[in-house]
C-alpha positions in Angstrom: -2.9 15.4 10.8 -1.0 12.1 11.4 1.1 10.3 8.9 0.3 6.8 7.8 3.1 4.3 8.3 2.5 3.0 4.8 1.3 5.9 2.7 2.8 8.9 4.4 0.9 12.1 3.8 -1.5 10.4 1.3 -4.8 9.3 2.9 -5.0 5.5 3.1 -8.5 5.5 1.5 -6.9 7.1 -1.6 -4.3 4.4 -2.2 -5.2 1.0 -3.7 -3.4 -2.3 -3.7 -2.4 -3.2 -7.3 -1.5 -6.9 -6.9 -2.4 -10.2 -5.3 -5.6 -11.3 -3.6 -6.3 -7.8 -2.2 -6.0 -6.0 -5.6 -8.4 -3.1 -5.8 -8.8 -2.7 -2.0 -7.9 0.5 -0.4 -5.1 0.5 2.2 -7.6 1.7 4.7 -9.8 -1.4 4.0 -6.8 -3.7 4.2 -5.8 -2.1 7.6 -9.3 -2.7 9.0 -10.1 -6.1 7.6 -6.6 -7.7 7.2 -4.3 -6.3 9.8 -1.7 -9.1 9.4 -1.4 -8.2 5.7 -1.2 -4.5 6.5 1.7 -5.3 8.8 3.4 -7.3 6.0 3.1 -4.2 3.7 4.6 -2.0 6.4 7.5 -4.4 6.6 8.0 -4.3 2.9 7.9 -0.5 3.0 10.6 -0.4 5.7 12.7 -2.7 3.5 12.3 -0.3 0.6 10.2 -2.6 -1.5 7.0 -0.6 -1.7 6.2 2.1 -4.3 3.1 4.3 -4.6 2.5 5.5 -8.1 -0.2 7.7 -9.5 -2.0 6.1 -12.4 -3.3 7.8 -15.6 -6.8 7.8 -14.0 -5.2 9.8 -11.2 -5.6 7.1 -8.5 -2.7 6.1 -6.3 -1.6 2.4 -6.6 0.7 0.5 -4.2 3.2 -1.9 -5.7 5.6 -4.2 -3.9 8.7 -5.0 -5.9 10.1 -8.4 -5.9 13.9 -8.6 -5.9 16.0 -11.7 -6.4 18.8 -12.4 -4.0 
């Protein structure tokens, strides 16, 4: 089993984007159809700006925090 650079041990088809134009798409779908956006999300994770939360409906949602400088 390999780790996802974005979701870690959670399978990419189980985590959904919860913002922006790709809202509702799985991370797996984003990686296949929008590789440049997938790279952007990985960069945000490396900067500590991504969070995966489990919703009340037991799905995993990816959020990117916006910080002010």
